Backbone as JSON, one array per atom type, in Angstrom:
{
  "sequence": "ILGRHLAKTGKETPFKGAVCMCPPIDLKASSENIENKLWGVYSRALADYMKESWQLHKEKFLHFKLVHDIDMETILKKCKTLWDIDHHFTSKVHGFKDGHHYYQEAGSINVLQNIKVPTLYMYSDDDEMIGFNGMPKKEVFEKHEYISLLQTGGGGHLAYIESSLSCGQWFTKPLIAYFDKL",
  "N": [[3.78, -2.29, 3.92], [6.29, -1.84, 5.03], [5.6, -0.26, 7.24], [4.09, -2.11, 8.76], [6.1, -3.97, 9.3], [7.86, -2.4, 10.85], [6.19, -1.94, 13.03], [5.84, -4.53, 13.96], [8.43, -5.3, 14.72], [9.21, -3.3, 16.48], [11.33, -1.73, 18.8], [13.37, -3.42, 18.16], [13.96, -3.39, 15.5], [16.29, -3.21, 12.76], [16.54, -0.73, 11.66], [17.28, 2.76, 11.9], [15.6, 4.74, 11.35], [12.78, 5.56, 9.23], [10.99, 5.91, 6.11], [7.78, 6.04, 4.86], [6.2, 6.04, 1.93], [3.26, 7.15, 0.66], [1.66, 4.93, 1.6], [-1.07, 2.61, 1.72], [-2.5, 2.72, 4.51], [-4.97, 2.19, 5.56], [-6.42, -0.3, 4.31], [-8.99, -1.09, 3.48], [-10.45, 1.34, 3.03], [-8.81, 2.49, 1.05], [-8.98, 0.56, -0.94], [-11.71, 0.69, -1.55], [-11.75, 3.23, -2.67], [-10.14, 2.86, -4.97], [-11.7, 0.95, -6.31], [-13.98, 2.44, -6.88], [-13.18, 4.78, -8.15], [-13.26, 6.66, -11.07], [-15.27, 5.01, -12.22], [-14.34, 2.45, -11.69], [-12.16, 2.02, -13.33], [-9.37, 2.15, -12.65], [-9.14, -0.06, -10.95], [-9.86, -2.25, -12.58], [-7.86, -2.01, -14.52], [-5.49, -2.41, -13.04], [-5.96, -5.03, -12.18], [-6.03, -6.36, -14.66], [-3.39, -5.95, -15.48], [-2.02, -7.41, -13.5], [-3.01, -9.98, -14.04], [-2.01, -10.41, -16.61], [0.72, -10.44, -16.02], [0.82, -12.74, -14.41], [0.15, -14.66, -16.33], [2.38, -14.52, -17.99], [4.3, -15.59, -16.34], [3.42, -18.05, -15.4], [4.36, -20.62, -14.76], [5.76, -20.27, -12.43], [3.82, -20.1, -10.56], [2.66, -22.51, -10.08], [2.99, -23.93, -7.71], [1.16, -22.83, -5.96], [-1.21, -24.22, -6.06], [-0.63, -26.61, -4.76], [0.35, -25.75, -2.23], [-1.46, -23.77, -1.26], [-3.92, -24.53, -2.17], [-4.93, -23.21, -4.4], [-6.12, -22.67, -7.51], [-4.74, -21.28, -10.13], [-5.59, -20.82, -12.79], [-8.39, -20.93, -12.62], [-8.82, -18.86, -10.79], [-7.86, -16.66, -12.25], [-9.79, -16.46, -14.23], [-12.02, -15.71, -12.75], [-11.38, -13.23, -11.66], [-11.88, -9.86, -12.07], [-11.4, -7.39, -11.05], [-9.29, -5.44, -8.84], [-10.1, -5.88, -6.22], [-11.26, -8.44, -6.5], [-8.95, -9.98, -6.99], [-7.57, -9.62, -4.57], [-9.43, -10.77, -2.86], [-9.78, -13.47, -3.76], [-7.18, -14.41, -4.09], [-4.77, -12.96, -2.95], [-5.5, -12.72, -0.21], [-5.78, -15.42, 0.55], [-3.23, -16.53, 0.11], [-1.8, -15.26, 2.06], [-2.87, -16.2, 4.4], [-5.38, -15.3, 5.28], [-8.96, -15.38, 5.69], [-10.63, -14.29, 3.74], [-11.11, -11.54, 1.39], [-12.2, -9.39, 2.86], [-11.38, -9.93, 5.5], [-8.61, -9.83, 5.09], [-8.25, -7.07, 4.33], [-9.04, -5.88, 6.69], [-7.12, -6.75, 8.57], [-4.51, -6.55, 7.45], [-3.65, -3.97, 6.88], [-1.82, -1.14, 8.21], [-2.96, 0.59, 10.0], [-4.01, -0.12, 12.5], [-1.81, -0.84, 13.98], [0.08, 1.09, 14.22], [0.86, 2.34, 16.6], [2.78, 0.69, 17.63], [5.16, 1.21, 16.41], [8.49, 2.08, 16.9], [10.67, 3.57, 16.11], [11.92, 6.59, 14.62], [9.72, 7.61, 12.13], [8.64, 8.66, 9.02], [5.7, 9.44, 7.42], [4.57, 9.96, 4.23], [2.35, 11.73, 2.24], [0.22, 12.79, -0.46], [-2.22, 15.26, -1.11], [-3.59, 14.96, -3.48], [-3.54, 12.3, -4.19], [-4.51, 9.8, -6.16], [-4.74, 7.08, -5.88], [-4.82, 6.4, -3.14], [-6.84, 8.12, -2.2], [-9.3, 10.38, -0.77], [-10.81, 9.33, 1.45], [-9.19, 7.22, 2.18], [-6.97, 8.44, 3.04], [-4.8, 9.0, 5.69], [-5.83, 10.39, 8.78], [-4.74, 13.4, 10.33], [-4.81, 13.33, 13.1], [-4.36, 10.68, 13.71], [-1.65, 10.38, 13.52], [-0.62, 12.36, 15.19], [-0.68, 11.57, 17.87], [1.44, 9.85, 18.24], [4.72, 9.42, 19.26], [6.89, 8.68, 17.67], [6.22, 8.94, 15.03], [5.88, 10.95, 12.16], [4.04, 13.14, 10.04], [4.03, 14.06, 6.7], [2.26, 15.87, 4.67], [1.47, 16.75, 1.52], [0.36, 19.27, -0.83], [0.3, 18.57, -3.49], [1.39, 16.02, -5.79], [0.49, 13.55, -6.38], [0.23, 9.97, -6.65], [3.01, 8.78, -5.57], [4.42, 10.33, -7.43], [5.3, 13.22, -7.5], [6.38, 15.22, -9.25], [8.6, 17.71, -10.43], [7.98, 19.79, -12.3], [5.91, 20.51, -15.17], [7.64, 20.63, -17.22], [9.79, 19.16, -16.56], [11.44, 16.1, -15.71], [12.24, 15.55, -13.26], [11.94, 14.64, -9.8], [10.7, 15.98, -6.84], [10.5, 14.95, -4.27], [12.74, 13.84, -3.1], [14.27, 15.81, -1.84], [12.99, 16.72, 0.69], [13.07, 14.21, 1.94], [15.77, 13.53, 2.14], [16.6, 15.6, 3.82], [15.13, 14.88, 6.09], [16.29, 12.37, 6.79], [18.9, 13.25, 7.25], [18.59, 14.59, 9.67], [18.17, 12.6, 11.49]],
  "CA": [[4.58, -3.42, 4.34], [7.34, -1.35, 5.93], [4.94, 0.14, 8.48], [3.76, -3.31, 9.55], [7.37, -4.53, 9.77], [8.32, -1.56, 11.95], [5.3, -2.19, 14.17], [6.08, -5.89, 14.47], [9.75, -5.41, 15.32], [9.36, -2.29, 17.52], [12.7, -1.23, 19.0], [14.31, -4.44, 17.69], [14.22, -3.23, 14.07], [17.65, -2.75, 12.49], [16.49, 0.61, 11.08], [17.33, 3.9, 12.81], [14.48, 5.57, 10.94], [12.18, 5.04, 7.99], [10.02, 6.74, 5.39], [6.74, 5.28, 4.16], [5.63, 6.95, 0.96], [1.93, 6.86, 0.11], [1.15, 3.58, 1.85], [-2.49, 2.52, 2.07], [-2.56, 2.16, 5.86], [-6.33, 1.68, 5.73], [-6.6, -1.02, 3.05], [-10.41, -1.1, 3.09], [-10.8, 2.64, 2.46], [-8.06, 2.67, -0.2], [-9.56, -0.35, -1.93], [-12.99, 1.26, -1.99], [-11.42, 4.34, -3.55], [-9.68, 2.31, -6.25], [-12.84, 0.29, -6.96], [-15.0, 3.41, -7.3], [-12.6, 5.88, -8.9], [-13.47, 6.58, -12.53], [-16.13, 3.86, -12.52], [-13.59, 1.21, -11.53], [-11.13, 1.87, -14.36], [-8.1, 1.81, -12.0], [-9.22, -1.41, -10.41], [-9.81, -3.21, -13.69], [-6.55, -1.91, -15.17], [-4.52, -3.08, -12.17], [-6.25, -6.47, -12.24], [-5.59, -6.84, -15.98], [-1.93, -5.98, -15.47], [-1.59, -8.55, -12.68], [-3.35, -11.21, -14.75], [-1.03, -10.54, -17.69], [1.98, -10.85, -15.39], [0.69, -14.14, -14.04], [0.19, -15.48, -17.54], [3.76, -14.55, -18.46], [5.14, -16.34, -15.4], [2.52, -19.01, -14.74], [5.07, -21.79, -14.22], [6.19, -19.94, -11.07], [2.67, -20.11, -9.67], [2.12, -23.87, -9.98], [3.01, -24.4, -6.31], [0.02, -22.32, -5.2], [-2.22, -25.28, -6.01], [-0.22, -27.56, -3.73], [0.55, -25.13, -0.92], [-2.6, -22.98, -0.81], [-5.12, -25.02, -2.83], [-5.39, -22.14, -5.29], [-5.98, -22.98, -8.93], [-4.55, -19.97, -10.75], [-6.41, -20.69, -14.0], [-9.75, -20.61, -12.17], [-8.77, -17.53, -10.18], [-7.72, -15.65, -13.3], [-11.07, -16.31, -14.93], [-12.95, -15.05, -11.83], [-10.94, -11.9, -11.24], [-12.06, -8.73, -12.98], [-10.99, -6.16, -10.37], [-8.26, -5.61, -7.81], [-10.78, -6.51, -5.08], [-11.38, -9.87, -6.79], [-7.64, -10.6, -6.8], [-7.29, -9.66, -3.14], [-10.39, -11.68, -2.22], [-9.59, -14.87, -4.17], [-5.79, -14.83, -4.16], [-3.87, -12.36, -1.96], [-5.93, -13.07, 1.15], [-5.53, -16.85, 0.8], [-1.79, -16.76, 0.16], [-1.27, -14.71, 3.31], [-3.5, -16.82, 5.54], [-6.64, -14.67, 5.68], [-10.07, -16.19, 5.18], [-11.17, -13.68, 2.52], [-10.66, -10.17, 1.17], [-12.62, -8.52, 3.98], [-10.46, -10.21, 6.61], [-7.3, -9.31, 4.67], [-8.25, -5.62, 4.43], [-9.17, -5.53, 8.11], [-5.94, -7.09, 9.36], [-3.2, -6.35, 6.82], [-3.25, -2.57, 6.9], [-1.05, -0.8, 9.41], [-3.69, 1.58, 10.79], [-4.24, -0.61, 13.87], [-0.57, -1.2, 14.67], [1.01, 2.22, 14.18], [1.34, 2.64, 17.95], [3.9, -0.19, 17.96], [6.38, 1.69, 15.75], [9.35, 2.64, 17.95], [11.78, 4.33, 15.52], [11.39, 7.73, 13.87], [9.15, 7.19, 10.84], [7.93, 9.71, 8.31], [4.69, 9.01, 6.45], [4.42, 11.04, 3.26], [1.16, 11.61, 1.4], [-0.19, 13.94, -1.26], [-3.67, 15.46, -1.09], [-4.19, 14.57, -4.76], [-3.2, 10.89, -4.46], [-5.68, 9.14, -6.73], [-4.83, 5.68, -5.46], [-5.24, 6.36, -1.74], [-8.13, 8.79, -2.14], [-9.57, 11.18, 0.43], [-11.24, 8.48, 2.57], [-8.09, 6.36, 2.57], [-5.91, 9.29, 3.56], [-4.8, 8.98, 7.15], [-6.17, 11.64, 9.44], [-3.6, 13.93, 11.08], [-4.92, 12.92, 14.49], [-3.8, 9.33, 13.83], [-0.2, 10.5, 13.68], [-0.27, 13.32, 16.23], [-0.54, 10.94, 19.19], [2.56, 8.92, 18.25], [5.97, 10.17, 19.39], [7.88, 8.28, 16.68], [5.7, 9.09, 13.67], [5.61, 12.29, 11.65], [3.27, 13.15, 8.8], [4.27, 15.1, 5.71], [1.15, 15.82, 3.72], [1.69, 17.8, 0.54], [-0.81, 19.64, -1.63], [0.37, 17.92, -4.8], [2.39, 14.97, -5.92], [-0.13, 12.33, -6.88], [0.63, 8.74, -5.98], [4.43, 8.51, -5.79], [4.97, 11.06, -8.58], [6.04, 14.37, -7.0], [7.11, 15.78, -10.38], [8.98, 19.1, -10.18], [7.19, 20.68, -13.16], [5.49, 19.86, -16.42], [8.78, 20.69, -18.14], [10.9, 18.42, -15.96], [11.2, 14.72, -15.28], [12.74, 15.45, -11.89], [10.99, 14.46, -8.7], [11.17, 16.81, -5.73], [10.34, 14.32, -2.96], [14.03, 13.47, -2.52], [14.8, 16.89, -1.0], [12.57, 16.6, 2.1], [13.46, 12.92, 2.53], [17.19, 13.64, 2.52], [16.62, 16.46, 5.02], [14.61, 14.07, 7.2], [17.31, 11.39, 7.21], [20.05, 13.99, 7.79], [18.3, 14.99, 11.05], [18.05, 11.43, 12.39]],
  "C": [[5.64, -2.95, 5.34], [6.73, -0.93, 7.27], [4.6, -1.04, 9.36], [5.04, -3.95, 10.1], [7.88, -3.73, 10.96], [7.49, -1.78, 13.2], [5.58, -3.55, 14.79], [7.42, -5.98, 15.21], [9.99, -4.38, 16.43], [10.78, -1.77, 17.59], [13.76, -2.21, 18.48], [14.62, -4.32, 16.2], [15.66, -2.77, 13.84], [17.69, -1.31, 11.95], [16.56, 1.68, 12.17], [16.18, 4.86, 12.53], [13.95, 5.05, 9.62], [11.26, 6.1, 7.38], [9.05, 5.79, 4.68], [6.04, 6.26, 3.22], [4.31, 6.42, 0.41], [1.42, 5.46, 0.42], [-0.34, 3.6, 2.18], [-2.65, 1.91, 3.47], [-3.95, 1.64, 6.21], [-6.7, 1.0, 4.4], [-8.05, -1.0, 2.57], [-10.79, 0.22, 2.41], [-10.08, 2.88, 1.13], [-8.62, 1.78, -1.3], [-10.88, 0.19, -2.46], [-12.77, 2.43, -2.94], [-11.03, 3.84, -4.94], [-10.84, 1.67, -7.01], [-13.82, 1.29, -7.54], [-14.47, 4.55, -8.16], [-12.77, 5.65, -10.4], [-14.21, 5.31, -12.94], [-15.37, 2.54, -12.5], [-12.49, 0.99, -12.55], [-9.79, 1.48, -13.74], [-8.08, 0.35, -11.58], [-9.11, -2.46, -11.52], [-8.45, -3.19, -14.39], [-5.48, -2.61, -14.34], [-4.72, -4.6, -12.2], [-5.77, -7.06, -13.58], [-4.07, -6.95, -16.03], [-1.42, -7.18, -14.67], [-1.87, -9.88, -13.38], [-2.38, -11.46, -15.9], [0.32, -11.01, -17.14], [1.95, -12.31, -14.99], [0.78, -15.06, -15.25], [1.62, -15.61, -18.06], [4.65, -15.45, -17.6], [4.37, -17.46, -14.72], [3.23, -20.25, -14.19], [5.55, -21.54, -12.78], [5.05, -20.03, -10.06], [2.04, -21.5, -9.51], [2.06, -24.36, -8.54], [1.84, -23.87, -5.49], [-1.1, -23.36, -5.09], [-1.9, -26.25, -4.88], [-0.21, -26.93, -2.33], [-0.72, -24.47, -0.4], [-3.94, -23.46, -1.37], [-5.78, -23.93, -3.69], [-5.09, -22.54, -6.73], [-5.93, -21.65, -9.68], [-5.41, -19.79, -12.0], [-7.85, -20.3, -13.64], [-9.81, -19.21, -11.6], [-8.72, -16.46, -11.27], [-9.02, -15.42, -14.06], [-12.08, -15.54, -14.07], [-12.64, -13.57, -11.64], [-11.06, -10.85, -12.34], [-11.53, -7.44, -12.39], [-9.89, -6.48, -9.36], [-8.86, -6.26, -6.57], [-10.89, -8.02, -5.3], [-10.06, -10.59, -6.54], [-7.32, -10.7, -5.31], [-8.2, -10.66, -2.42], [-10.07, -13.15, -2.51], [-8.15, -15.35, -4.08], [-4.95, -14.28, -3.0], [-4.23, -12.77, -0.54], [-5.57, -14.52, 1.48], [-4.04, -17.14, 0.96], [-1.2, -16.29, 1.49], [-2.03, -15.17, 4.55], [-4.76, -16.16, 6.06], [-7.79, -15.45, 5.07], [-10.68, -15.61, 3.91], [-10.66, -12.25, 2.41], [-11.02, -9.22, 2.29], [-11.67, -8.67, 5.17], [-9.07, -9.66, 6.31], [-7.25, -7.79, 4.83], [-8.33, -5.15, 5.87], [-7.84, -5.67, 8.85], [-4.6, -6.68, 8.75], [-2.75, -4.91, 6.76], [-2.51, -2.26, 8.2], [-1.76, 0.18, 10.33], [-3.84, 1.16, 12.25], [-2.98, -0.96, 14.64], [0.46, -0.07, 14.69], [1.63, 2.51, 15.55], [2.52, 1.79, 18.35], [5.2, 0.21, 17.27], [7.21, 2.44, 16.78], [10.63, 3.27, 17.4], [11.17, 5.5, 14.75], [10.96, 7.31, 12.46], [8.35, 8.35, 10.26], [6.96, 9.07, 7.33], [4.44, 10.19, 5.53], [3.24, 10.75, 2.34], [0.95, 12.9, 0.62], [-1.71, 14.04, -1.24], [-4.34, 14.99, -2.38], [-3.82, 13.15, -5.17], [-4.45, 10.15, -4.9], [-5.83, 7.69, -6.28], [-5.32, 5.55, -4.01], [-6.62, 6.98, -1.58], [-8.36, 9.47, -0.8], [-9.94, 10.31, 1.63], [-10.14, 7.55, 3.05], [-6.92, 7.12, 3.16], [-5.94, 9.25, 5.09], [-5.1, 10.36, 7.71], [-4.98, 12.1, 10.28], [-3.62, 13.47, 12.52], [-4.32, 11.53, 14.73], [-2.32, 9.42, 14.14], [0.2, 11.39, 14.85], [-0.04, 12.67, 17.59], [0.63, 9.96, 19.28], [3.88, 9.68, 18.25], [6.99, 9.83, 18.31], [7.46, 8.54, 15.24], [5.43, 10.55, 13.35], [4.86, 12.15, 10.34], [3.7, 14.33, 7.95], [3.19, 14.95, 4.67], [1.27, 17.02, 2.79], [0.42, 18.09, -0.25], [-0.84, 18.96, -2.98], [1.47, 16.89, -4.82], [1.82, 13.67, -6.44], [0.28, 11.13, -6.05], [2.05, 8.4, -6.41], [5.05, 9.28, -6.96], [5.86, 12.22, -8.12], [6.94, 14.98, -8.07], [7.37, 17.27, -10.13], [8.16, 20.09, -11.01], [6.81, 19.92, -14.42], [6.61, 19.85, -17.45], [9.97, 19.85, -17.67], [10.48, 16.99, -15.64], [11.65, 14.52, -13.83], [11.63, 15.31, -10.87], [11.54, 15.17, -7.47], [11.11, 16.12, -4.38], [11.68, 13.98, -2.3], [14.56, 14.54, -1.57], [14.3, 16.79, 0.45], [12.96, 15.27, 2.74], [14.92, 12.93, 2.96], [17.33, 14.49, 3.77], [16.15, 15.68, 6.24], [15.68, 13.1, 7.71], [18.54, 12.08, 7.78], [19.83, 14.37, 9.26], [18.19, 13.81, 12.01], [19.35, 11.2, 13.16]]
}
C-alpha cells in the first residue's frame, strides 16, 4: 500500500523517505505461494481468520450490499481460501472486475519507477508469505535511483527475531540507520 501511494504521489508525497517491509509487490506470485505453501494451510487459515473477524463485526459490513452489491453472507459461504476472498470480495470493493484483475493491477511491481523519494524495501530470504517466486528480483530495484533493497538471509515474514532466547527484533537497527542517513 505504501509503495503504491509513493508511486502515485511521486515528488508530491509528504514523506522524505520510506521503508516498505516485506510487501508483496507481485500480488499474483505471492498469492500463488500462499495458496500452494503447505498444501494451502496458510491460505485457509488466513481466510478462516478473516471470516471470523467479519462475523464478529458483520453489522459494519451491511453497507457492502448497498454500495458494492456484495452479500457478505453469500461471500462467506463461498470463500475457503485467501484467493476466494480476494476474488469475491477485495477485488469488488476496490473496483476490479475479479481476483485476477486485482492481482494484476494492485501490486506495486509495475509502478515502482514512479517512486521519487528514497525508499528502502526490506525482505528476508526465508519469508514464507512472499515466497521465492514472489520475492522481487534485485534487478527490479537496481535500475531505480530512489529505491534500495535490503535482502536478509533470515527474518521470516516481519519477524526478524534476535535469537531463540530473545523476544527482541533486530530490524529496527538497520531501519534507524537508514532514516538517520536521509
